[in-house]
C-alpha positions in Angstrom: 117.9 71.5 118.2 116.2 72.8 114.9 112.6 72.9 116.5 113.8 75.2 119.3 115.5 77.5 116.5 112.4 77.6 114.7 110.5 78.6 117.8 113.0 81.3 118.5 112.8 82.7 114.8 109.1 82.8 114.9 109.1 84.6 118.3 111.5 87.2 117.1 109.5 87.7 113.8 106.3 88.0 115.8 107.9 90.6 118.3 109.5 92.6 115.5 106.2 92.7 113.2 103.9 93.5 116.1 106.3 96.2 117.0 106.0 98.0 113.6 104.3 101.5 113.8 101.1 101.1 111.9 101.0 104.9 111.2 104.3 104.9 109.6 103.4 101.6 107.6 100.3 103.6 106.3 102.5 106.4 105.6 104.6 104.3 103.3 101.7 102.8 101.7 100.3 106.4 101.0 103.8 107.6 99.7 103.9 104.6 97.3 100.3 105.3 96.0 101.0 109.0 95.6 104.2 108.7 93.8 104.5 109.6 90.1 107.2 106.7 89.9 108.7 104.4 92.6 112.4 103.4 92.8 113.7 100.8 95.1 117.2 100.2 96.2 119.2 98.2 98.7 122.6 96.6 98.9 123.4 93.0 99.1 120.6 90.6 100.2 118.5 93.6 101.0 118.9 94.8 97.4 117.6 91.4 96.3 114.6 91.7 98.5 113.9 95.1 97.5 113.8 94.0 93.8 111.2 91.5 94.9 109.3 94.4 96.3 109.6 96.1 93.0 108.1 93.2 91.3 105.1 92.9 93.5 104.5 96.6 93.3 104.6 96.3 89.5 102.0 93.4 89.7 99.8 96.1 91.8 100.0 98.2 88.5 102.3 100.7 90.1 105.1 102.5 88.1 108.3 101.0 89.8 112.0 100.6 88.9 114.9 99.0 90.7 117.9 101.2 91.0 121.0 100.0 89.2 119.2 98.0 86.3 120.2 99.0 82.9 116.6 100.2 82.0 116.2 102.4 85.1 115.2 106.0 84.2 116.2 109.1 86.0 114.7 110.0 89.2 113.0 113.4 89.6 110.3 115.4 91.3 107.2 113.6 92.3 109.2 110.3 92.3 109.9 108.2 95.5 112.9 106.4 96.4 112.4 103.5 98.8 115.7 102.4 100.4 116.0 99.2 102.4 119.2 99.3 104.7 119.4 97.7 108.1 121.9 100.4 109.1 120.5 103.3 107.3 124.1 104.3 106.7 125.2 102.0 103.7 127.5 104.3 101.5 125.8 103.6 98.2 122.4 103.9 99.8 123.5 107.4 101.3 124.7 108.5 97.9 121.3 107.3 96.3 119.4 109.2 98.9 121.3 112.3 98.5 121.0 112.3 94.7 117.2 111.5 94.9 116.7 114.4 97.2 118.7 116.9 95.1 116.6 115.7 92.1 113.3 116.5 94.0 112.4 113.0 94.8 110.8 111.9 98.2 112.6 109.3 100.3 111.4 106.4 102.3 113.8 104.2 104.4 113.1 100.6 106.0 115.8 100.2 108.6 116.6 98.9 112.1 117.9 102.4 113.1 115.7 105.3 113.8 118.6 107.8 113.5 121.0 107.3 110.5 122.5 109.3 107.6 119.7 108.3 105.4 116.9 108.4 108.0 117.8 112.1 108.7 116.8 113.1 105.2 113.9 110.7 104.7 110.4 111.9 104.9 109.1 108.3 105.9 111.4 106.1 108.4 110.0 102.6 109.0 111.8 101.1 111.8 111.9 97.3 112.2 113.2 96.2 115.5 115.8 93.4 114.8 119.5 92.9 114.9 121.3 94.1 111.7 124.4 92.3 110.5 126.4 95.1 111.9 124.8 95.1 115.2 125.9 92.4 117.8 124.6 94.2 120.8 121.1 92.8 120.2 120.7 89.0 120.7 119.2 87.0 118.0 118.7 83.3 116.8 118.8 84.7 113.2 122.4 84.8 112.0 124.1 87.8 110.4 121.1 90.1 110.2 118.8 87.5 108.6 116.1 88.5 111.2 115.7 91.9 109.2 115.5 90.1 106.0 112.9 87.9 107.0 110.9 90.8 108.5 111.4 93.0 105.3 110.0 90.0 103.1 106.9 90.0 105.4 106.8 93.6 105.5 106.4 93.6 101.7 103.2 91.6 102.1 101.9 94.1 104.7 102.5 97.0 102.2 100.8 95.0 99.5 97.9 94.3 101.7 97.5 98.0 102.3 97.7 98.9 98.7 95.2 96.2 98.1 92.8 97.7 100.7 93.2 101.3 99.5 93.0 100.7 95.8 90.6 97.8 95.7 93.0 95.7 93.4 92.4 91.9 93.8 94.9 89.1 93.7 93.3 87.9 90.5 94.2 91.5 88.9 97.6 91.1 90.1 98.0 87.7 88.6 97.1 89.1 85.3 100.1 91.4 85.6 102.4 88.5 86.7 105.3 87.9 84.3 104.3 85.5 81.5 107.8 85.2 79.9 109.1 82.8 82.3 
């Protein structure tokens, strides 16, 4: 039973990751590298993965903040808000996107829906072809939208690989920026 589930999960991951538009992925990497500051946001489990993304971006030496933390600064012109939202229409993410845009920040969305409230106002929309937790029309061996979460986690590695290639930062340099108060 489990071996068949593993095969199905891996097949879904492979199909979804190979379906990512490389031009949009490069656009996201360029937006991250060009931002004055990077802000990341997501709700629920996606929010936890976006915080993981923030940590890895910080280890690349990029100025990054997780929305909602007590030390998060105000967003403004030249900044980039990266939202993870499978639906692209989570209420809090819509509010964050609207606020960021009204403050002059750029927006990027990582989602499963090409068209959504947040996608419609984002300059960069990276679509991952998986089932979200609110989309029961697309069959999946991953439960409750977990396919999106698995893909998001691996997408962060792709983003970091792009940053490493464009900046020349090495894994050793990133380790120098790894937290040492743990």
